[in-house]
PAGU-62146 format. One record per residue (C-alpha): residue number from 1; residue in three letters; x, y, z. Coordinates in steps of 0.25 Angstrom, whole numbers. Layout:
% residues N
+-----+-----+-------+-------+-------+
:   k :   r :    xx :    yy :    zz :
+-----+-----+-------+-------+-------+
: NUM : Ala :     X :     Y :     Z :
...
+-----+-----+-------+-------+-------+
//
This chain:
% residues 276
+-----+-----+-------+-------+-------+
:   k :   r :    xx :    yy :    zz :
+-----+-----+-------+-------+-------+
:   1 : Met :     7 :   215 :  -255 :
:   2 : Pro :    15 :   222 :  -265 :
:   3 : Asp :    28 :   215 :  -270 :
:   4 : Ile :    41 :   222 :  -268 :
:   5 : Ser :    45 :   232 :  -279 :
:   6 : Leu :    54 :   244 :  -281 :
:   7 : Ala :    41 :   252 :  -286 :
:   8 : Leu :    33 :   249 :  -273 :
:   9 : Ala :    44 :   252 :  -264 :
:  10 : Leu :    46 :   265 :  -271 :
:  11 : Ile :    31 :   269 :  -269 :
:  12 : Leu :    32 :   264 :  -255 :
:  13 : Phe :    44 :   273 :  -252 :
:  14 : Val :    36 :   286 :  -258 :
:  15 : Ser :    25 :   283 :  -251 :
:  16 : Gly :    32 :   281 :  -238 :
:  17 : Ala :    39 :   296 :  -241 :
:  18 : Ala :    25 :   301 :  -243 :
:  19 : Ala :    20 :   295 :  -230 :
:  20 : Gly :    32 :   300 :  -223 :
:  21 : Val :    29 :   314 :  -226 :
:  22 : Val :    15 :   313 :  -223 :
:  23 : Gly :    19 :   305 :  -210 :
:  24 : Ala :    29 :   316 :  -205 :
:  25 : Leu :    21 :   328 :  -209 :
:  26 : Leu :     9 :   324 :  -202 :
:  27 : Gly :    13 :   314 :  -191 :
:  28 : Leu :     4 :   302 :  -198 :
:  29 : Gly :    16 :   293 :  -201 :
:  30 : Gly :    13 :   292 :  -216 :
:  31 : Gly :     4 :   279 :  -214 :
:  32 : Val :    -8 :   288 :  -218 :
:  33 : Phe :    -3 :   289 :  -231 :
:  34 : Leu :     5 :   276 :  -233 :
:  35 : Val :    -6 :   266 :  -229 :
:  36 : Pro :   -16 :   271 :  -239 :
:  37 : Leu :    -5 :   271 :  -250 :
:  38 : Leu :    -1 :   257 :  -246 :
:  39 : Val :   -15 :   252 :  -246 :
:  40 : Leu :   -22 :   259 :  -257 :
:  41 : Val :   -11 :   261 :  -268 :
:  42 : Leu :    -1 :   249 :  -265 :
:  43 : His :   -12 :   239 :  -260 :
:  44 : Val :    -4 :   235 :  -248 :
:  45 : Pro :   -13 :   228 :  -237 :
:  46 : Met :   -17 :   238 :  -227 :
:  47 : Arg :   -10 :   231 :  -214 :
:  48 : Glu :     3 :   230 :  -222 :
:  49 : Ala :     2 :   245 :  -226 :
:  50 : Val :    -1 :   248 :  -211 :
:  51 : Gly :    12 :   241 :  -208 :
:  52 : Ile :    20 :   247 :  -218 :
:  53 : Ser :    15 :   260 :  -214 :
:  54 : Leu :    18 :   259 :  -200 :
:  55 : Thr :    33 :   257 :  -203 :
:  56 : Thr :    33 :   271 :  -211 :
:  57 : Val :    26 :   277 :  -199 :
:  58 : Ile :    38 :   273 :  -190 :
:  59 : Ala :    47 :   279 :  -201 :
:  60 : Thr :    40 :   292 :  -200 :
:  61 : Ser :    40 :   293 :  -185 :
:  62 : Ser :    55 :   291 :  -185 :
:  63 : Val :    58 :   302 :  -195 :
:  64 : Val :    48 :   312 :  -187 :
:  65 : Ser :    54 :   309 :  -174 :
:  66 : Ser :    69 :   309 :  -177 :
:  67 : Ala :    67 :   323 :  -184 :
:  68 : Arg :    72 :   335 :  -175 :
:  69 : Ala :    60 :   343 :  -179 :
:  70 : Gly :    51 :   331 :  -177 :
:  71 : Arg :    56 :   330 :  -162 :
:  72 : Ser :    52 :   344 :  -160 :
:  73 : Leu :    38 :   342 :  -165 :
:  74 : Ile :    36 :   329 :  -158 :
:  75 : Asn :    29 :   329 :  -144 :
:  76 : Leu :    36 :   318 :  -137 :
:  77 : Arg :    27 :   319 :  -124 :
:  78 : Leu :    15 :   318 :  -131 :
:  79 : Gly :    19 :   308 :  -142 :
:  80 : Met :    24 :   298 :  -132 :
:  81 : Leu :    11 :   299 :  -123 :
:  82 : Leu :     2 :   297 :  -136 :
:  83 : Glu :    12 :   286 :  -141 :
:  84 : Val :     8 :   277 :  -129 :
:  85 : Ala :    -6 :   278 :  -134 :
:  86 : Thr :    -2 :   276 :  -149 :
:  87 : Thr :     7 :   264 :  -146 :
:  88 : Ala :    -5 :   257 :  -138 :
:  89 : Gly :   -14 :   260 :  -150 :
:  90 : Gly :    -4 :   255 :  -160 :
:  91 : Leu :    -2 :   241 :  -155 :
:  92 : Thr :   -17 :   239 :  -154 :
:  93 : Gly :   -19 :   244 :  -168 :
:  94 : Gly :    -8 :   235 :  -174 :
:  95 : Val :   -15 :   222 :  -167 :
:  96 : Val :   -30 :   227 :  -172 :
:  97 : Ala :   -26 :   230 :  -186 :
:  98 : Ala :   -24 :   214 :  -188 :
:  99 : Leu :   -39 :   214 :  -185 :
: 100 : Leu :   -44 :   224 :  -195 :
: 101 : Ser :   -48 :   223 :  -209 :
: 102 : Thr :   -40 :   232 :  -219 :
: 103 : Val :   -53 :   239 :  -222 :
: 104 : Val :   -56 :   243 :  -208 :
: 105 : Leu :   -41 :   248 :  -207 :
: 106 : Gln :   -43 :   256 :  -220 :
: 107 : Arg :   -55 :   262 :  -215 :
: 108 : Leu :   -49 :   265 :  -201 :
: 109 : Phe :   -38 :   272 :  -209 :
: 110 : Gly :   -48 :   281 :  -216 :
: 111 : Val :   -57 :   285 :  -204 :
: 112 : Val :   -45 :   289 :  -196 :
: 113 : Ala :   -38 :   296 :  -207 :
: 114 : Ile :   -50 :   305 :  -210 :
: 115 : Leu :   -54 :   308 :  -196 :
: 116 : Ser :   -39 :   313 :  -194 :
: 117 : Gly :   -40 :   321 :  -206 :
: 118 : Leu :   -53 :   328 :  -203 :
: 119 : Ser :   -48 :   331 :  -189 :
: 120 : Met :   -36 :   339 :  -195 :
: 121 : Leu :   -44 :   347 :  -204 :
: 122 : Gly :   -52 :   353 :  -193 :
: 123 : Arg :   -39 :   358 :  -187 :
: 124 : Leu :   -32 :   365 :  -198 :
: 125 : Gly :   -32 :   379 :  -191 :
: 126 : Arg :   -27 :   373 :  -178 :
: 127 : Arg :   -11 :   372 :  -175 :
: 128 : Asn :   -11 :   369 :  -160 :
: 129 : Val :     2 :   377 :  -158 :
: 130 : Ile :     4 :   389 :  -148 :
: 131 : Leu :    13 :   399 :  -152 :
: 132 : Asp :    20 :   401 :  -139 :
: 133 : Pro :    32 :   392 :  -137 :
: 134 : Ala :    32 :   396 :  -121 :
: 135 : Met :    19 :   389 :  -120 :
: 136 : Asp :    19 :   377 :  -111 :
: 137 : Pro :    15 :   365 :  -120 :
: 138 : Gly :    11 :   356 :  -108 :
: 139 : Arg :    16 :   342 :  -106 :
: 140 : Leu :    11 :   336 :  -119 :
: 141 : Gly :    13 :   349 :  -128 :
: 142 : Gly :    24 :   353 :  -136 :
: 143 : Arg :    30 :   365 :  -143 :
: 144 : Phe :    39 :   365 :  -157 :
: 145 : Tyr :    44 :   375 :  -167 :
: 146 : Glu :    34 :   376 :  -179 :
: 147 : Asp :    37 :   383 :  -192 :
: 148 : Glu :    23 :   387 :  -194 :
: 149 : Ser :    23 :   396 :  -183 :
: 150 : Gly :    38 :   400 :  -183 :
: 151 : Thr :    38 :   397 :  -168 :
: 152 : Glu :    38 :   386 :  -158 :
: 153 : Val :    24 :   382 :  -155 :
: 154 : Thr :    19 :   375 :  -143 :
: 155 : Tyr :     6 :   365 :  -141 :
: 156 : Arg :    -1 :   358 :  -130 :
: 157 : Ala :    -6 :   344 :  -131 :
: 158 : Lys :   -21 :   342 :  -128 :
: 159 : Arg :   -31 :   331 :  -126 :
: 160 : Val :   -19 :   321 :  -124 :
: 161 : Pro :   -29 :   309 :  -119 :
: 162 : Leu :   -36 :   310 :  -133 :
: 163 : Ala :   -22 :   310 :  -140 :
: 164 : Met :   -19 :   297 :  -132 :
: 165 : Ala :   -32 :   291 :  -137 :
: 166 : Val :   -31 :   295 :  -151 :
: 167 : Ser :   -16 :   290 :  -151 :
: 168 : Phe :   -20 :   276 :  -147 :
: 169 : Val :   -29 :   275 :  -158 :
: 170 : Ala :   -19 :   281 :  -167 :
: 171 : Gly :   -10 :   270 :  -163 :
: 172 : Ser :   -20 :   260 :  -167 :
: 173 : Val :   -22 :   267 :  -180 :
: 174 : Ser :    -8 :   267 :  -182 :
: 175 : Ser :    -6 :   252 :  -182 :
: 176 : Leu :   -19 :   250 :  -189 :
: 177 : Leu :   -17 :   260 :  -200 :
: 178 : Gly :    -2 :   262 :  -201 :
: 179 : Val :    -4 :   277 :  -200 :
: 180 : Gly :     4 :   280 :  -188 :
: 181 : Gly :    -6 :   285 :  -179 :
: 182 : Gly :    -4 :   299 :  -183 :
: 183 : Ile :   -16 :   299 :  -192 :
: 184 : Leu :   -24 :   300 :  -179 :
: 185 : Lys :   -14 :   307 :  -169 :
: 186 : Val :   -10 :   320 :  -177 :
: 187 : Pro :   -24 :   324 :  -179 :
: 188 : Val :   -27 :   322 :  -165 :
: 189 : Leu :   -15 :   328 :  -159 :
: 190 : Asn :   -17 :   341 :  -168 :
: 191 : Thr :   -33 :   341 :  -168 :
: 192 : Trp :   -36 :   338 :  -153 :
: 193 : Cys :   -23 :   338 :  -145 :
: 194 : Gly :   -17 :   351 :  -149 :
: 195 : Val :    -4 :   347 :  -155 :
: 196 : Pro :     0 :   355 :  -168 :
: 197 : Leu :     0 :   346 :  -180 :
: 198 : Arg :    15 :   346 :  -182 :
: 199 : Ala :    18 :   342 :  -168 :
: 200 : Ala :     7 :   332 :  -169 :
: 201 : Ala :    13 :   326 :  -182 :
: 202 : Ala :    27 :   324 :  -176 :
: 203 : Thr :    23 :   318 :  -163 :
: 204 : Ser :    13 :   309 :  -170 :
: 205 : Ala :    25 :   305 :  -180 :
: 206 : Phe :    33 :   302 :  -168 :
: 207 : Met :    23 :   293 :  -162 :
: 208 : Ile :    18 :   286 :  -174 :
: 209 : Gly :    32 :   278 :  -175 :
: 210 : Val :    30 :   272 :  -161 :
: 211 : Thr :    15 :   268 :  -165 :
: 212 : Ala :    19 :   263 :  -179 :
: 213 : Thr :    29 :   254 :  -173 :
: 214 : Ser :    20 :   247 :  -164 :
: 215 : Gly :    10 :   244 :  -175 :
: 216 : Ala :    21 :   241 :  -185 :
: 217 : Val :    26 :   229 :  -176 :
: 218 : Ile :    13 :   222 :  -177 :
: 219 : Tyr :    12 :   224 :  -191 :
: 220 : Tyr :    26 :   219 :  -194 :
: 221 : Gly :    24 :   207 :  -185 :
: 222 : Arg :    12 :   204 :  -193 :
: 223 : Gly :    20 :   205 :  -207 :
: 224 : Glu :    12 :   217 :  -211 :
: 225 : Ile :    23 :   226 :  -214 :
: 226 : Val :    30 :   223 :  -228 :
: 227 : Pro :    45 :   228 :  -226 :
: 228 : Trp :    49 :   232 :  -239 :
: 229 : Met :    36 :   241 :  -241 :
: 230 : Ala :    38 :   246 :  -227 :
: 231 : Ala :    53 :   250 :  -229 :
: 232 : Ala :    50 :   257 :  -242 :
: 233 : Ala :    40 :   265 :  -236 :
: 234 : Val :    48 :   269 :  -224 :
: 235 : Leu :    60 :   274 :  -232 :
: 236 : Gly :    50 :   284 :  -239 :
: 237 : Val :    44 :   288 :  -226 :
: 238 : Leu :    58 :   292 :  -220 :
: 239 : Gly :    60 :   302 :  -230 :
: 240 : Gly :    46 :   307 :  -231 :
: 241 : Ser :    45 :   308 :  -217 :
: 242 : Arg :    56 :   318 :  -216 :
: 243 : Ala :    50 :   327 :  -227 :
: 244 : Gly :    37 :   327 :  -221 :
: 245 : Phe :    42 :   332 :  -208 :
: 246 : Ala :    49 :   343 :  -214 :
: 247 : Leu :    37 :   347 :  -222 :
: 248 : Gly :    28 :   347 :  -209 :
: 249 : Ala :    38 :   357 :  -202 :
: 250 : Arg :    35 :   367 :  -213 :
: 251 : Ala :    20 :   365 :  -217 :
: 252 : Arg :     8 :   372 :  -210 :
: 253 : Ala :     0 :   365 :  -200 :
: 254 : Lys :   -13 :   368 :  -207 :
: 255 : Trp :    -7 :   361 :  -221 :
: 256 : Leu :    -2 :   349 :  -213 :
: 257 : Lys :   -16 :   347 :  -207 :
: 258 : Leu :   -22 :   348 :  -220 :
: 259 : Phe :   -13 :   338 :  -226 :
: 260 : Leu :   -15 :   329 :  -215 :
: 261 : Ala :   -30 :   329 :  -216 :
: 262 : Ala :   -30 :   327 :  -231 :
: 263 : Ile :   -21 :   315 :  -230 :
: 264 : Leu :   -30 :   309 :  -219 :
: 265 : Ile :   -43 :   311 :  -226 :
: 266 : Gly :   -37 :   307 :  -239 :
: 267 : Val :   -31 :   294 :  -234 :
: 268 : Ala :   -44 :   291 :  -227 :
: 269 : Leu :   -52 :   292 :  -240 :
: 270 : Leu :   -42 :   283 :  -247 :
: 271 : Met :   -43 :   272 :  -236 :
: 272 : Phe :   -58 :   273 :  -235 :
: 273 : Val :   -59 :   270 :  -251 :
: 274 : Arg :   -49 :   258 :  -249 :
: 275 : Ala :   -58 :   252 :  -238 :
: 276 : Ala :   -70 :   254 :  -245 :
+-----+-----+-------+-------+-------+
//
């Protein structure tokens, strides 16, 4: 484990800021960026890296959920329903993590990331929005003002049982890999469940805080969260999350999907190299 130093704290702060931008922009929680950095560059043990990342996921969720624009994008009904399955998966994953080797965790990270990235590439031209604000969104759908369309848009949630099953797996992945579960939920909600990317990202960012908390408690109890490293990263995440959320409101959905897919596939390749 690295010794305490001002230089390392600064690296963690800047890295946390970058992770916060990615986390708030795409609803991934930032762990998809932070965990590989901690493991591959700073040589932090995998389980300690996951524990630190979970604390930054909680910070990202807090920023997005507290923003006025964030609350208009968050689908509370759908999010709370999926969070029941996600939290159960998070508790399961936190326990299972102690039974798996570091190499297995890294390979699992890579597989999940590359599959999610490929699914996003297949949906570049689909936005899942209905340009009729009077349309009934149904019990689990929603509506929000979209700058890209210049009007209030509506969407309907589909295949909710599939979303719940994936949310359970996402909860386990969150505790195992420290990525907030959004690495699975955002692509699935957008690709198969009819939720626009911005709404999926905001709803995921809302949910990941609860999920990460359930996993972080277990990691903290085992002494696998380094307080000073977590504090430095969280401070960076708080500022980065606000910047990422502002950028996401202005960017086109197609470019957000390309950015998400590139990050997921790139990180997957890095983790496969590390686990080789």
